[in-house]
C-alpha positions as CSV (number, residue, x, y, z in Angstrom):
1,M,-36.8,23.7,-35.1
2,R,-37.9,25.6,-32.0
3,S,-38.6,22.4,-30.1
4,L,-35.1,21.1,-31.0
5,F,-33.5,24.2,-29.7
6,T,-35.6,23.9,-26.4
7,L,-34.6,20.3,-26.0
8,L,-30.9,21.1,-26.5
9,L,-31.1,24.0,-24.0
10,L,-32.8,21.7,-21.4
11,S,-30.3,18.9,-21.9
12,T,-27.4,21.4,-21.5
13,A,-28.9,22.7,-18.3
14,F,-29.4,19.2,-17.0
15,V,-25.8,18.2,-17.6
16,S,-24.4,21.3,-16.0
17,A,-26.7,20.9,-13.0
18,Q,-25.0,17.6,-12.3
19,D,-21.5,19.1,-12.2
20,T,-20.0,19.2,-8.7
21,K,-16.7,20.1,-7.2
22,I,-16.0,19.2,-3.6
23,N,-12.7,19.9,-1.7
24,E,-13.0,18.9,1.9
25,L,-10.2,18.9,4.5
26,G,-10.6,16.8,7.7
27,K,-14.3,16.0,7.1
28,S,-15.8,12.6,7.1
29,P,-18.2,11.5,5.6
30,V,-18.2,13.4,2.2
31,E,-21.1,12.5,0.0
32,T,-22.7,13.7,-3.3
33,K,-25.1,12.3,-5.9
34,F,-23.7,10.4,-8.9
35,V,-25.3,8.5,-11.7
36,S,-25.3,4.7,-11.9
37,G,-23.4,3.4,-14.9
38,G,-20.9,6.3,-14.8
39,H,-17.1,6.3,-14.9
40,I,-15.1,6.8,-11.7
41,R,-11.4,7.6,-11.6
42,M,-9.6,7.4,-8.2
43,D,-6.2,8.4,-7.0
44,L,-5.9,7.1,-3.5
45,C,-3.4,7.6,-0.7
46,S,-1.5,4.7,0.9
47,S,-3.7,3.1,3.6
48,G,-6.4,0.4,4.0
49,I,-9.2,1.2,1.6
50,E,-12.4,-0.6,0.6
51,I,-14.5,0.3,-2.4
52,V,-18.0,-1.0,-2.2
53,G,-20.8,-0.9,-4.8
54,T,-24.2,0.1,-3.4
55,D,-27.7,0.6,-4.7
56,D,-27.5,4.3,-4.0
57,S,-26.9,6.9,-6.8
58,A,-24.1,8.6,-4.8
59,V,-20.4,8.6,-4.0
60,R,-19.7,8.6,-0.3
61,V,-16.2,8.7,1.3
62,S,-15.8,8.0,5.0
63,Y,-12.7,7.3,7.0
64,H,-11.4,6.7,10.5
65,P,-9.7,7.8,12.6
66,E,-10.7,11.4,11.6
67,R,-7.7,13.6,10.8
68,D,-7.4,17.2,9.9
69,S,-4.8,16.4,7.2
70,V,-7.0,14.1,5.1
71,R,-8.3,15.8,1.9
72,V,-11.2,14.5,-0.2
73,R,-11.4,16.1,-3.7
74,L,-14.3,15.0,-5.8
75,E,-15.1,16.5,-9.2
76,I,-18.2,15.3,-11.1
77,S,-19.0,16.2,-14.7
78,G,-22.0,14.4,-16.1
79,D,-21.3,10.7,-15.8
80,H,-17.6,11.1,-15.0
81,A,-16.2,11.4,-11.5
82,D,-12.6,12.1,-10.4
83,L,-11.8,11.3,-6.7
84,R,-8.5,12.1,-5.0
85,L,-7.9,11.1,-1.4
86,T,-4.7,12.6,0.0
87,G,-3.0,13.4,3.4
88,C,-3.7,10.0,4.9
89,P,-1.8,9.1,8.1
90,H,0.4,6.0,8.0
91,N,-0.9,4.2,11.1
92,N,-4.2,2.2,11.1
93,F,-6.0,4.5,8.7
94,Q,-9.1,3.0,7.0
95,A,-11.3,4.5,4.3
96,R,-14.5,3.3,2.8
97,I,-15.7,4.6,-0.6
98,E,-19.2,3.7,-1.6
99,I,-20.1,4.1,-5.3
100,P,-23.1,3.0,-7.5
101,K,-22.9,-0.8,-8.1
102,S,-22.9,-0.3,-11.9
103,S,-19.8,1.8,-12.4
104,A,-16.7,1.7,-14.6
105,L,-13.7,1.9,-12.2
106,Y,-10.2,3.2,-12.7
107,V,-8.1,3.2,-9.5
108,R,-4.4,3.9,-8.7
109,M,-2.9,3.6,-5.3
110,L,0.8,3.5,-4.1
111,A,0.7,1.2,-1.2
112,G,-1.6,-0.6,1.3
113,Q,-4.5,-2.9,1.1
114,L,-7.2,-2.3,-1.4
115,D,-10.5,-4.3,-1.3
116,V,-13.0,-3.8,-4.2
117,R,-16.4,-5.6,-4.0
118,D,-20.0,-5.5,-5.4
119,V,-19.0,-3.4,-8.4
120,T,-20.3,-4.4,-11.9
121,G,-18.5,-2.9,-14.8
122,D,-15.1,-2.3,-16.3
123,K,-12.3,-2.4,-13.7
124,D,-8.8,-1.0,-14.1
125,V,-7.0,-1.2,-10.8
126,E,-3.3,-0.9,-10.0
127,L,-1.4,-0.9,-6.7
128,S,2.4,-0.5,-6.5
129,F,2.9,-2.3,-3.2
130,G,0.5,-4.3,-1.0
131,Q,-2.6,-6.5,-1.4
132,L,-5.4,-6.1,-3.9
133,D,-8.5,-8.1,-3.3
134,L,-11.1,-7.8,-6.0
135,D,-14.5,-9.5,-6.1
136,V,-15.1,-10.0,-9.8
137,G,-18.4,-11.8,-9.8
138,R,-18.9,-14.3,-12.6
139,A,-16.0,-14.9,-15.0
140,E,-18.4,-15.0,-18.0
141,Q,-19.1,-11.2,-17.5
142,Y,-15.7,-10.3,-18.9
143,A,-14.6,-10.0,-22.5
144,H,-11.0,-9.4,-21.5
145,V,-9.1,-10.1,-18.3
146,D,-5.5,-9.4,-17.6
147,A,-3.8,-9.5,-14.2
148,S,-0.1,-9.4,-13.2
149,V,2.3,-9.1,-10.3
150,N,6.0,-8.2,-10.6
151,S,6.9,-9.9,-7.4
152,G,4.5,-11.9,-5.3
153,Q,1.3,-14.0,-5.6
154,L,-1.4,-13.9,-8.2
155,E,-4.6,-15.8,-7.2
156,A,-7.5,-15.7,-9.5
157,S,-9.9,-18.5,-8.4
158,A,-12.7,-17.0,-10.5
159,F,-10.5,-17.7,-13.6
160,A,-8.8,-20.9,-12.3
161,V,-5.4,-19.3,-12.1
162,S,-2.8,-19.5,-9.3
163,K,0.8,-18.2,-9.8
164,G,3.6,-17.0,-7.6
165,G,7.1,-15.7,-8.0
166,L,8.5,-13.0,-10.2
167,F,6.8,-11.4,-13.2
168,R,3.6,-13.5,-13.1
169,S,0.6,-12.7,-15.3
170,F,-2.3,-14.1,-17.1
171,D,-4.6,-12.9,-20.0
172,Q,-8.0,-14.4,-20.9
173,R,-10.8,-13.6,-23.3
174,G,-14.4,-14.4,-22.7
175,P,-18.0,-13.9,-23.9
176,G,-18.8,-11.0,-21.6
177,K,-18.9,-7.2,-22.1
178,Y,-16.6,-5.9,-19.3
179,R,-12.8,-5.5,-19.2
180,L,-10.7,-6.3,-16.1
181,H,-7.2,-5.1,-15.6
182,A,-5.5,-5.7,-12.2
183,H,-1.8,-5.2,-11.3
184,V,0.4,-5.1,-8.2
185,G,4.1,-4.3,-8.3
186,A,5.1,-6.2,-5.2
187,G,2.5,-8.1,-3.1
188,Q,-0.6,-10.0,-3.9
189,V,-3.5,-9.9,-6.3
190,D,-6.6,-11.9,-5.4
191,L,-9.4,-12.1,-7.9
192,R,-12.3,-14.0,-6.4
């Protein structure tokens, strides 16, 4: 009984030791440790953003040009991270977000260009206006894939799908373990 209590106490201390809150204004890069295989939720400002999976156990946000108005909020609790990028200027602003390669990803962005690559895991990505480029890896990795565009182009070469026009979508099931959801209101979805 005593060893069970000690184990419980140590595991609680370990989980709370990993909790992090970052709120940086006008600072690039911003970086903190994060576990591989975790869940990352992102709410991103309109701009050009690339999300890249790396071998590091960290989340790193960098951007250019540096601006005092850009705010990076990052909250980590165990294997869950919540990232908000706000205050981005509207002219030629680029951000790069590096995350562990093995991550479940949930991303929402109003407008711009969003490029996601080298990430293995569930992906739920939506962009209201603009272009979404998503490297999906092998099609066999996915148990369920759905992608749609209200107005524009849907290219999914990894799944042998190409559609254009209004209200285009596709839905496929497969033998894998991951889920992929991609949506753009007006613009282009490219799953490669």
